[in-house]
C-alpha positions as CSV (number, residue, x, y, z in Angstrom):
1,M,-0.1,0.0,0.0
2,A,2.9,2.4,0.9
3,K,4.6,1.7,-2.6
4,R,1.2,2.3,-4.4
5,G,0.7,5.6,-2.5
6,S,4.3,6.9,-3.4
7,R,3.7,6.0,-6.9
8,K,0.4,8.2,-7.1
9,T,2.2,10.9,-5.4
10,A,5.0,10.9,-7.9
11,A,2.7,10.8,-10.6
12,K,0.8,13.7,-9.4
13,K,4.2,15.5,-9.1
14,R,5.1,14.9,-12.7
15,S,1.8,15.9,-14.0
16,G,1.9,19.2,-12.1
17,A,5.5,19.8,-13.3
18,K,4.2,19.2,-16.9
19,R,1.3,21.9,-16.3
20,A,3.8,24.3,-15.1
21,T,6.2,23.8,-18.0
22,D,3.1,24.1,-20.4
23,R,2.0,27.4,-18.7
24,A,5.6,28.9,-18.9
25,S,5.9,27.8,-22.6
26,S,2.5,29.5,-23.3
27,T,3.8,32.7,-21.5
28,R,6.9,32.8,-23.6
29,T,5.0,32.2,-26.8
30,K,2.4,35.1,-25.9
31,G,5.3,37.5,-24.9
32,R,6.8,36.9,-28.3
33,S,3.6,37.5,-30.2
34,T,3.1,40.7,-28.2
35,K,6.6,41.9,-28.9
36,R,6.2,41.3,-32.5
37,A,2.8,42.9,-32.8
38,G,4.1,45.9,-30.9
39,A,6.7,46.8,-33.5
40,K,6.0,49.6,-35.7
41,P,4.5,48.4,-38.9
42,S,5.3,51.5,-40.8
43,G,9.3,50.5,-40.3
44,R,8.7,47.2,-41.6
45,K,6.6,48.4,-44.5
46,T,9.6,50.8,-45.3
47,A,12.0,48.2,-45.2
48,R,10.0,45.9,-47.4
49,R,9.6,48.5,-50.1
50,K,13.5,49.0,-50.0
51,N,14.1,45.2,-50.3
52,A,11.5,44.9,-53.1
53,A,13.3,47.6,-55.0
54,R,16.5,45.8,-54.5
55,A,15.2,42.5,-55.8
56,V,13.7,44.3,-58.8
57,A,17.1,45.9,-59.6
58,T,18.8,42.5,-59.3
59,R,16.2,40.8,-61.5
60,S,16.4,43.7,-64.0
61,A,20.3,43.4,-64.1
62,R,19.9,39.9,-65.2
63,K,17.3,40.2,-68.0
64,R,18.7,43.5,-69.5
65,P,22.4,43.9,-69.2
66,T,23.8,47.5,-69.7
67,P,26.0,48.0,-72.5
68,E,29.6,48.9,-71.5
69,P,30.4,52.6,-72.0
70,S,33.3,53.6,-74.2
71,K,36.3,55.1,-72.4
72,L,35.8,58.3,-74.2
73,A,32.1,58.7,-73.1
74,S,33.1,58.0,-69.5
75,A,35.7,60.5,-69.6
76,A,33.2,63.1,-71.0
77,T,30.6,62.3,-68.6
78,A,33.2,62.8,-65.6
79,V,34.4,66.1,-66.9
80,K,30.8,67.3,-67.5
81,G,29.7,66.1,-64.1
82,A,32.7,67.9,-62.4
83,V,31.9,71.2,-64.1
84,A,28.2,70.9,-63.3
85,G,29.2,70.3,-59.7
86,A,31.4,73.3,-59.5
87,V,28.5,75.5,-60.8
88,E,26.1,74.1,-58.4
89,A,28.5,74.7,-55.6
90,V,28.7,78.3,-56.7
91,A,24.7,78.5,-57.3
92,K,24.0,77.5,-53.7
93,R,25.8,80.6,-52.4
94,L,23.8,82.9,-54.6
95,P,20.7,84.6,-52.6
96,W,18.2,84.2,-55.4
97,T,18.5,80.6,-56.2
98,S,15.9,78.0,-55.5
99,S,15.7,76.9,-51.9
100,E,14.5,73.4,-53.2
101,P,17.3,70.9,-53.3
102,D,18.1,68.8,-56.1
103,A,18.6,64.9,-55.7
104,V,22.4,65.1,-54.9
105,T,22.0,68.0,-52.6
106,L,19.1,66.2,-50.7
107,L,21.3,63.1,-50.3
108,E,24.4,65.0,-49.2
109,T,22.1,66.4,-46.5
110,D,21.2,63.0,-45.4
111,H,24.9,61.9,-45.5
112,R,25.9,64.6,-42.9
113,R,23.3,63.7,-40.8
114,L,24.0,60.0,-40.8
115,E,27.8,60.9,-40.3
116,D,26.8,62.9,-37.2
117,L,24.7,59.8,-35.8
118,L,27.7,57.5,-36.4
119,K,29.9,59.8,-34.7
120,K,27.8,60.0,-31.7
121,G,27.5,56.1,-31.7
122,E,31.2,55.5,-31.7
123,E,31.8,57.8,-28.8
124,T,29.3,56.0,-26.5
125,T,30.5,53.6,-23.9
126,E,29.1,50.3,-22.5
127,R,27.3,52.0,-19.8
128,A,25.3,53.9,-22.2
129,V,22.7,51.2,-22.8
130,K,19.6,53.5,-23.1
131,G,21.5,56.0,-25.2
132,R,22.9,53.3,-27.5
133,T,19.7,51.9,-28.0
134,Q,17.7,55.1,-28.8
135,L,20.6,56.0,-31.1
136,L,20.5,52.8,-33.0
137,H,16.8,53.1,-33.3
138,T,17.2,56.6,-34.9
139,L,20.0,55.5,-37.2
140,T,18.1,52.5,-38.5
141,S,15.0,54.5,-39.2
142,E,17.0,57.3,-41.1
143,L,19.2,54.8,-42.8
144,T,16.1,52.8,-44.2
145,V,14.5,55.9,-45.7
146,H,17.9,57.2,-47.2
147,E,18.4,53.8,-48.8
148,L,14.9,53.6,-49.8
149,I,14.7,56.9,-51.9
150,E,17.9,56.0,-53.4
151,E,16.9,52.6,-54.6
152,K,13.6,53.6,-55.7
153,I,14.2,56.8,-57.6
154,L,17.9,57.7,-58.0
155,Y,19.6,54.3,-58.6
156,P,17.1,53.1,-61.3
157,A,17.4,56.4,-63.3
158,L,21.1,56.3,-63.1
159,R,21.6,52.8,-63.8
160,A,20.0,53.3,-67.3
161,H,23.0,55.2,-68.2
162,P,26.1,52.7,-69.0
163,E,28.7,55.1,-67.3
164,A,26.9,54.5,-64.0
165,K,26.2,50.9,-64.1
166,D,29.0,49.5,-61.9
167,I,28.9,52.2,-59.3
168,V,25.0,51.7,-58.9
169,L,25.4,47.9,-58.5
170,E,28.1,48.6,-55.9
171,G,25.7,50.8,-54.1
172,Y,23.1,48.2,-53.9
173,Q,25.6,45.9,-52.3
174,E,27.0,48.3,-50.0
175,H,23.5,49.1,-48.7
176,H,22.8,45.3,-48.3
177,V,26.0,44.8,-46.1
178,A,25.2,47.9,-43.9
179,D,21.6,46.3,-43.3
180,L,23.1,43.1,-42.2
181,I,25.4,44.7,-39.7
182,V,22.5,47.0,-38.4
183,K,20.5,43.8,-37.9
184,E,23.2,42.3,-36.0
185,L,23.5,45.4,-33.8
186,H,20.0,45.0,-32.7
187,T,20.6,41.5,-31.4
188,V,23.9,42.1,-29.4
189,H,23.5,43.4,-26.0
190,K,24.2,47.3,-25.8
191,D,26.5,46.8,-22.9
192,D,28.6,44.0,-24.7
193,E,32.0,45.1,-26.0
194,Q,31.3,43.4,-29.4
195,W,28.5,46.1,-30.0
196,G,31.2,48.9,-29.9
197,A,33.4,46.9,-32.3
198,K,30.4,46.2,-34.7
199,F,29.2,49.7,-34.5
200,K,32.7,50.9,-35.6
201,V,32.6,48.5,-38.6
202,L,29.2,49.9,-39.7
203,K,30.6,53.5,-39.4
204,E,33.5,52.6,-41.7
205,N,31.4,50.9,-44.2
206,I,28.7,53.7,-44.4
207,E,31.7,56.4,-44.6
208,H,33.2,54.5,-47.3
209,H,29.9,54.2,-49.3
210,I,29.3,58.1,-48.7
211,K,32.8,59.0,-50.1
212,E,32.1,56.7,-53.3
213,E,28.6,58.1,-53.8
214,E,29.9,61.8,-53.3
215,G,32.7,61.2,-55.6
216,E,32.1,59.1,-58.7
217,M,28.3,58.4,-58.4
218,F,27.2,62.1,-57.8
219,R,29.9,63.4,-60.3
220,T,28.3,61.0,-63.0
221,A,24.7,61.8,-62.0
222,R,25.6,65.5,-62.8
223,G,27.2,64.4,-66.1
224,V,24.3,62.4,-67.4
225,F,21.3,64.5,-65.9
226,S,20.4,68.0,-66.7
227,R,19.6,70.5,-63.6
228,E,16.1,70.1,-64.4
229,D,16.4,66.2,-64.3
230,L,18.2,66.5,-60.9
231,H,15.7,68.8,-59.5
232,Q,12.6,66.5,-60.5
233,L,14.5,63.6,-59.0
234,G,14.9,65.6,-56.0
235,V,11.1,66.6,-55.7
236,R,10.2,62.9,-56.0
237,M,12.6,61.8,-53.3
238,A,11.7,64.6,-50.9
239,T,8.1,63.5,-51.5
240,M,8.5,60.0,-50.9
241,K,10.7,60.7,-47.8
242,A,7.8,62.9,-46.3
243,E,5.3,60.3,-47.0
244,V,7.3,57.6,-45.1
245,Q,7.9,60.0,-42.2
246,R,4.2,60.9,-42.1
247,G,3.3,57.2,-42.1
248,R,5.6,56.7,-39.0
249,S,4.2,59.6,-36.9
250,R,0.5,58.3,-37.2
251,P,-0.6,56.3,-34.2
252,T,-0.8,52.6,-34.6
């Protein structure tokens, strides 16, 4: 009788332990679901639009290869772009010029903002958990919109010109690498020494990308597009950027 009673007691203990495990598992599952539901849908939507643009560009490159430009055409575009850039730099200082930026000026303004955020992030310490979390959120948000307007508007327009093909394809890949590092930064604890090292790699990657864009890419853009073309591209980019920002400001 004593053995039978002890077996019943053990069985009850196992049953109780199983119910407790099931409840804990259910709680964790609900917690993950709530966390996913609490993520900002507008941010995910913006990222999906950017990834869709990148996928379209990849498929387009396979289907319609861009012809190689001649060395003479490339040199002429570079010279024309350099002259146009110098003219634009002077025009910016004139009081009667339009206050509306063209595509290149708009992106250069974005670049200065990203450089500022990257500098602040590099200067943080492992004790600044809250500061790093907020800064990474802001950087992710602004980088995603910046990449979106480039990949949806500027890159496709620029890629139609043989002189710009290679630098545009490099731009897509450099965006992809930056996105991977940002994604990893979100998974690393902000007080982990690896976070600082990984953030430095991101900073170097983006700074290299900015240098290439503001050099060869933007010089080529000013060489193949007229001032009116760049103005129209800038208007479209500014409009898309404003739409995304308005979407993020709406309550969910």
